[in-house]
VEXDREN-2710 file (C-alpha; in Angstrom, 1 decimal):
% VEXDREN-2710
k/r/px/py/pz
1/UNK/101.0/115.8/113.1
2/UNK/100.2/116.5/116.7
3/UNK/100.9/113.3/118.7
4/UNK/97.9/111.3/119.8
5/UNK/97.8/110.2/123.4
6/UNK/97.3/106.4/123.1
7/UNK/98.9/105.0/126.2
8/UNK/97.6/107.2/129.1
9/UNK/94.5/109.1/130.1
10/UNK/93.3/112.7/129.7
11/UNK/91.6/113.2/133.0
12/UNK/94.1/115.9/134.1
13/UNK/92.5/118.2/131.5
14/UNK/89.1/117.8/133.3
15/UNK/90.1/119.0/136.9
16/UNK/86.7/120.6/137.5
17/UNK/84.9/117.2/137.2
18/UNK/87.5/115.5/139.4
19/UNK/87.1/118.1/142.1
20/UNK/83.3/117.6/142.0
21/UNK/83.8/113.9/142.3
22/UNK/86.1/114.3/145.3
23/UNK/83.4/116.4/146.9
24/UNK/80.9/113.6/146.6
25/UNK/78.8/115.2/143.9
26/UNK/77.0/113.3/141.2
27/UNK/79.0/113.9/138.1
28/UNK/78.1/113.2/134.5
29/UNK/80.5/110.8/132.7
30/UNK/82.9/112.7/130.5
31/UNK/83.0/109.8/128.0
32/UNK/80.4/107.1/127.4
33/UNK/81.6/104.0/125.5
34/UNK/78.6/102.1/124.1
35/UNK/77.3/99.9/121.2
36/UNK/74.1/100.1/119.3
37/UNK/73.8/96.3/119.1
38/UNK/75.5/93.2/120.4
39/UNK/75.5/91.7/116.9
40/UNK/78.7/91.3/115.0
41/UNK/79.7/90.0/111.5
42/UNK/83.0/88.5/112.8
43/UNK/84.1/85.9/115.4
44/UNK/87.5/87.2/116.4
45/UNK/89.5/84.7/118.4
46/UNK/90.4/87.4/121.0
47/UNK/86.9/88.9/121.3
48/UNK/85.9/89.9/124.9
49/UNK/82.4/90.5/123.6
50/UNK/81.6/86.7/123.8
51/UNK/82.1/87.1/127.6
52/UNK/79.8/90.0/127.9
53/UNK/76.4/88.5/126.9
54/UNK/73.4/89.8/128.6
55/UNK/69.7/89.7/127.9
56/UNK/68.3/92.7/126.1
57/UNK/66.5/94.0/123.1
58/UNK/67.2/95.7/119.9
59/UNK/67.7/99.5/120.3
60/UNK/65.2/101.5/118.3
61/UNK/66.0/104.9/116.7
62/UNK/63.8/106.6/119.3
63/UNK/65.6/105.0/122.2
64/UNK/69.1/105.8/120.8
65/UNK/68.1/109.5/120.1
66/UNK/66.6/109.9/123.6
67/UNK/69.9/108.5/125.0
68/UNK/72.0/111.0/123.0
69/UNK/69.7/113.8/123.9
70/UNK/70.1/112.9/127.6
71/UNK/73.9/112.7/127.3
72/UNK/74.0/116.3/126.0
73/UNK/71.5/117.4/128.6
74/UNK/73.4/116.1/131.7
75/UNK/76.9/117.2/130.5
76/UNK/78.4/114.1/128.8
77/UNK/81.1/115.4/126.5
78/UNK/81.9/112.4/124.2
79/UNK/80.3/109.2/123.0
80/UNK/82.2/106.4/121.3
81/UNK/80.3/103.6/119.5
82/UNK/82.6/100.7/120.4
83/UNK/81.7/98.5/123.4
84/UNK/80.5/94.9/123.0
85/UNK/78.9/94.9/119.5
86/UNK/79.6/95.9/115.9
87/UNK/77.6/99.1/115.6
88/UNK/77.6/99.0/111.8
89/UNK/75.1/96.2/112.2
90/UNK/72.6/98.7/113.5
91/UNK/70.4/100.4/110.9
92/UNK/70.5/103.6/113.0
93/UNK/74.3/104.1/113.2
94/UNK/74.6/107.0/110.7
95/UNK/71.6/108.8/112.1
96/UNK/73.0/108.3/115.6
97/UNK/76.3/109.9/114.7
98/UNK/74.6/112.8/113.2
99/UNK/72.2/113.3/116.2
100/UNK/75.0/113.2/118.7
101/UNK/77.0/115.7/116.7
102/UNK/74.0/118.0/116.4
103/UNK/73.7/117.8/120.2
104/UNK/77.3/119.1/120.6
105/UNK/78.8/115.7/121.6
106/UNK/82.1/114.6/120.3
107/UNK/81.4/111.4/118.4
108/UNK/83.7/108.4/117.5
109/UNK/83.3/105.0/116.0
110/UNK/85.3/101.8/116.4
111/UNK/84.5/99.1/113.8
112/UNK/85.8/96.2/111.9
113/UNK/84.8/98.2/108.8
114/UNK/83.2/95.4/106.8
115/UNK/79.6/96.7/106.9
116/UNK/80.7/100.4/106.9
117/UNK/79.0/101.9/103.8
118/UNK/81.4/103.8/101.6
119/UNK/78.6/105.9/100.3
120/UNK/77.9/107.2/103.8
121/UNK/81.5/108.1/104.6
122/UNK/81.1/111.7/103.4
123/UNK/78.2/112.1/105.9
124/UNK/80.1/111.0/109.0
125/UNK/83.8/111.7/108.5
126/UNK/83.3/115.5/108.8
127/UNK/81.7/115.2/112.2
128/UNK/83.6/112.2/113.8
129/UNK/86.4/113.0/116.1
130/UNK/88.0/109.6/115.2
131/UNK/87.2/106.5/113.2
132/UNK/89.2/103.5/114.3
133/UNK/89.4/100.2/112.4
134/UNK/90.0/97.0/114.4
135/UNK/92.4/95.0/112.3
136/UNK/95.0/92.5/113.5
137/UNK/96.5/91.1/110.3
138/UNK/98.0/92.5/107.2
139/UNK/97.1/89.7/104.7
140/UNK/93.7/88.2/103.8
141/UNK/94.5/84.6/105.0
142/UNK/95.8/85.6/108.4
143/UNK/93.0/88.2/108.7
144/UNK/90.3/85.6/108.1
145/UNK/91.9/83.2/110.6
146/UNK/92.2/85.7/113.4
147/UNK/88.9/87.6/112.8
148/UNK/86.7/84.6/112.0
149/UNK/85.5/85.8/108.6
150/UNK/85.9/85.2/104.9
151/UNK/89.2/86.2/103.2
152/UNK/87.4/88.6/100.9
153/UNK/86.3/90.7/103.9
154/UNK/89.9/91.9/104.2
155/UNK/89.9/93.4/100.7
156/UNK/86.6/95.3/101.4
157/UNK/87.9/96.7/104.6
158/UNK/91.2/97.9/103.0
159/UNK/89.2/99.5/100.3
160/UNK/87.1/101.4/102.8
161/UNK/90.1/102.5/104.8
162/UNK/91.7/103.9/101.6
163/UNK/88.4/105.7/100.8
164/UNK/88.4/107.3/104.2
165/UNK/92.0/108.6/103.8
166/UNK/91.2/110.0/100.4
167/UNK/88.1/111.8/101.7
168/UNK/90.0/113.2/104.7
169/UNK/92.8/114.5/102.5
170/UNK/90.6/115.9/99.8
171/UNK/88.4/117.9/102.2
172/UNK/91.1/118.5/104.8
173/UNK/88.9/117.0/107.5
174/UNK/89.9/117.0/111.2
175/UNK/88.8/113.4/111.8
176/UNK/91.6/111.0/112.9
177/UNK/91.7/107.7/111.1
178/UNK/93.4/104.9/112.9
179/UNK/94.0/101.2/113.1
180/UNK/93.9/99.1/116.2
181/UNK/95.7/95.8/116.6
182/UNK/94.6/93.6/119.5
183/UNK/97.8/91.7/120.2
184/UNK/97.9/88.2/121.6
185/UNK/101.5/86.8/121.7
186/UNK/100.6/84.3/118.9
187/UNK/100.0/87.2/116.5
188/UNK/103.5/88.5/116.8
189/UNK/104.1/87.7/113.1
190/UNK/101.7/90.5/112.1
191/UNK/103.2/93.4/114.1
192/UNK/105.6/94.6/111.5
193/UNK/103.5/93.8/108.4
194/UNK/100.5/95.7/110.0
195/UNK/102.7/98.7/110.9
196/UNK/103.9/98.8/107.3
197/UNK/100.3/98.4/106.0
198/UNK/99.1/101.4/108.1
199/UNK/101.9/103.5/106.7
200/UNK/101.1/102.5/103.1
201/UNK/97.4/103.2/103.6
202/UNK/98.1/106.7/104.9
203/UNK/96.2/106.5/108.2
204/UNK/97.1/108.6/111.1
205/UNK/98.1/105.9/113.6
206/UNK/98.3/102.3/114.5
207/UNK/97.8/101.4/118.1
208/UNK/98.9/98.0/119.3
209/UNK/97.1/97.0/122.5
210/UNK/96.9/94.1/124.9
211/UNK/94.1/91.6/125.0
212/UNK/91.8/91.8/128.0
213/UNK/90.6/88.6/129.7
214/UNK/88.1/87.9/132.5
215/UNK/89.0/87.0/136.0
216/UNK/88.9/83.3/135.1
217/UNK/91.2/83.6/132.1
218/UNK/88.6/82.4/129.7
219/UNK/90.4/83.6/126.6
220/UNK/93.7/82.1/127.7
221/UNK/95.8/85.3/127.3
222/UNK/99.4/84.5/128.3
223/UNK/100.5/87.9/129.7
224/UNK/104.0/86.7/130.5
225/UNK/104.6/85.9/126.8
226/UNK/104.2/89.6/125.8
227/UNK/107.8/90.1/126.7
228/UNK/108.8/88.1/123.6
229/UNK/107.2/90.8/121.5
230/UNK/109.2/93.7/122.9
231/UNK/111.8/94.0/120.1
232/UNK/109.1/93.7/117.4
233/UNK/107.0/96.4/119.0
234/UNK/110.0/98.7/119.2
235/UNK/110.8/98.1/115.6
236/UNK/107.2/98.8/114.7
237/UNK/107.2/102.1/116.6
238/UNK/110.4/103.0/114.7
239/UNK/108.2/103.2/111.5
240/UNK/106.5/106.3/112.9
241/UNK/106.9/109.5/110.9
242/UNK/105.8/113.1/111.1
243/UNK/102.4/112.0/109.7
244/UNK/102.0/108.5/111.0
245/UNK/102.2/107.3/114.6
246/UNK/102.8/103.7/115.7
247/UNK/102.2/103.2/119.4
248/UNK/102.2/100.1/121.6
249/UNK/100.3/100.3/124.8
250/UNK/103.3/99.5/126.9
251/UNK/101.8/100.2/130.3
252/UNK/99.2/97.4/129.8
253/UNK/101.2/95.1/127.6
254/UNK/104.0/94.9/130.1
255/UNK/101.8/94.9/133.2
256/UNK/101.5/91.1/133.5
257/UNK/97.7/91.5/133.5
258/UNK/97.8/92.9/137.0
259/UNK/96.4/96.0/138.6
260/UNK/97.9/98.2/141.3
261/UNK/94.6/99.3/142.7
262/UNK/91.8/97.4/144.5
263/UNK/88.9/99.8/144.2
264/UNK/87.2/101.0/141.1
265/UNK/86.7/104.8/140.8
266/UNK/86.8/105.2/137.0
267/UNK/83.2/104.5/135.8
268/UNK/81.7/107.8/136.9
269/UNK/84.0/109.4/134.5
270/UNK/84.0/106.8/131.7
271/UNK/80.9/104.8/131.7
272/UNK/80.0/101.8/129.4
273/UNK/76.7/100.7/127.9
274/UNK/76.0/97.3/126.2
275/UNK/74.5/97.0/122.8
276/UNK/71.4/95.6/124.5
277/UNK/70.9/99.0/126.2
278/UNK/72.2/97.8/129.6
279/UNK/74.0/100.4/131.6
280/UNK/76.7/99.0/133.8
281/UNK/79.9/100.5/135.3
282/UNK/82.0/98.8/132.7
283/UNK/82.0/96.1/130.0
284/UNK/83.7/93.6/132.3
285/UNK/80.4/93.5/134.3
286/UNK/77.9/93.2/131.4
287/UNK/77.3/89.5/131.6
288/UNK/74.1/88.3/133.3
289/UNK/76.1/86.7/136.1
290/UNK/77.1/90.2/137.3
291/UNK/73.5/91.4/137.7
292/UNK/74.3/92.9/141.1
293/UNK/76.2/95.6/139.2
294/UNK/73.6/96.3/136.6
295/UNK/72.0/99.7/136.8
296/UNK/69.2/99.9/134.2
297/UNK/68.4/99.7/130.6
298/UNK/67.8/102.7/128.3
299/UNK/65.0/100.8/126.5
300/UNK/63.0/100.7/129.8
301/UNK/63.8/104.2/131.2
302/UNK/65.7/107.2/130.0
303/UNK/69.4/107.4/130.5
304/UNK/68.9/110.6/132.5
305/UNK/66.6/108.9/134.9
306/UNK/69.1/106.0/135.2
307/UNK/71.9/108.4/136.0
308/UNK/69.8/110.3/138.6
309/UNK/68.6/107.1/140.2
310/UNK/69.5/105.8/143.7
311/UNK/70.6/102.6/141.9
312/UNK/73.2/104.4/139.9
313/UNK/74.9/105.8/143.1
314/UNK/74.4/102.5/144.9
315/UNK/76.4/100.6/142.2
316/UNK/79.1/103.2/141.9
317/UNK/79.5/103.3/145.7
318/UNK/79.7/99.5/145.7
319/UNK/82.6/99.1/143.3
320/UNK/84.4/101.9/145.1
321/UNK/84.0/100.2/148.5
322/UNK/85.9/97.6/150.4
323/UNK/83.3/95.1/149.3
324/UNK/84.7/95.1/145.8
325/UNK/88.3/94.1/144.8
326/UNK/89.2/95.1/141.3
327/UNK/92.2/92.8/141.4
328/UNK/90.2/89.6/141.8
329/UNK/86.5/90.3/141.0
330/UNK/86.6/91.6/137.4
331/UNK/88.6/91.1/134.3
332/UNK/92.1/92.4/133.4
333/UNK/93.2/95.8/132.2
334/UNK/89.8/97.3/131.5
335/UNK/88.9/100.5/129.6
336/UNK/89.0/102.5/132.8
337/UNK/92.4/101.1/133.9
338/UNK/94.6/104.2/133.4
339/UNK/91.9/106.5/134.9
340/UNK/91.6/104.1/137.8
341/UNK/95.3/104.3/138.5
342/UNK/95.1/108.1/138.7
343/UNK/92.0/108.3/140.8
344/UNK/93.1/105.6/143.2
345/UNK/96.2/107.7/144.0
346/UNK/94.1/110.7/144.6
347/UNK/91.5/109.0/146.8
348/UNK/93.5/106.5/148.7
349/UNK/96.9/108.1/148.9
350/UNK/95.8/111.8/149.0
351/UNK/97.8/112.6/146.0
352/UNK/97.2/116.1/144.5
353/UNK/95.5/116.5/141.2
354/UNK/98.0/116.7/138.4
355/UNK/98.2/120.1/136.6
356/UNK/97.9/119.9/132.9
357/UNK/101.0/121.4/131.2
358/UNK/101.3/122.4/127.6
359/UNK/98.6/122.3/124.9
360/UNK/95.8/119.7/125.4
361/UNK/96.1/116.5/123.4
362/UNK/93.8/115.5/120.6
363/UNK/90.5/113.9/121.5
364/UNK/90.5/115.5/124.9
365/UNK/87.0/114.4/125.8
366/UNK/87.7/110.7/125.1
367/UNK/89.5/110.3/128.3
END
């Protein structure tokens, strides 16, 4: 199996867009991370979504399709349905995946898997780049405790994962099927069981990531305590084989929740949209208290119009200016973190663009 890049970024494989950005041009995002709803069936104890609430409306099929058409039109390369809601709660999920793929976009889905319809897997697996299941426990009781759901939800999700693996293998599909564990130090007892479960299920990978928090520490993540998990994480990675990859996001887990950059340059390349239709630079700024960073809503105007607007450039310029400090004015270790590290060195320290060497990694357009 070709190794999946899970603890870095892929921007070096898009030098033309970085050069355009350096020249001050308006660039289309390479990746857009979005949700089709803010609703969710679970109440995970680590959920950052509870901190992202903003007023909005349900996204209609027409609005979603217009958004995906605009993405293709302006040069977006990939759309992942992840963000601040559980997109399987939307009745338009399957049609949206199909529409995006028909438009030439790389499509991906992150989900808890409970509402994912097994009878629709054969429709979406052949066209998804990846399908990732968010799962932080390897037994029903612990799963229910962490994810805020009934114990029987665990059995349904495991059944669906198994069905995905069967379909992938039967039809030799290119889709990557993965598991994601959001690690808080208190969940250390699940690291090894979950790594073994992923191996038994036959998925392609398990990624173990940090838990983000806001600038006020509302979720109470103790970043210093991640150090106590190091041996367990290394043991889990030791379960990797030629067909199964276990990867801890070491660069974030061991960062202490701190950034090395003060300005935010990543959102023009990897933009986020809330399940309410709100377009903002990132999920850290979705909440209504951050309205000064809100750009527009795809229910009210087309995404292409939002992207071309003076407001879009105004907000992007603001978060990249001395009037914004990423170290103190937004949450920890965001989606754009690795991209930000790279771009900050280019912009502030005049570092040359890295040259890509060797074959490109999988999922190249999900930067």
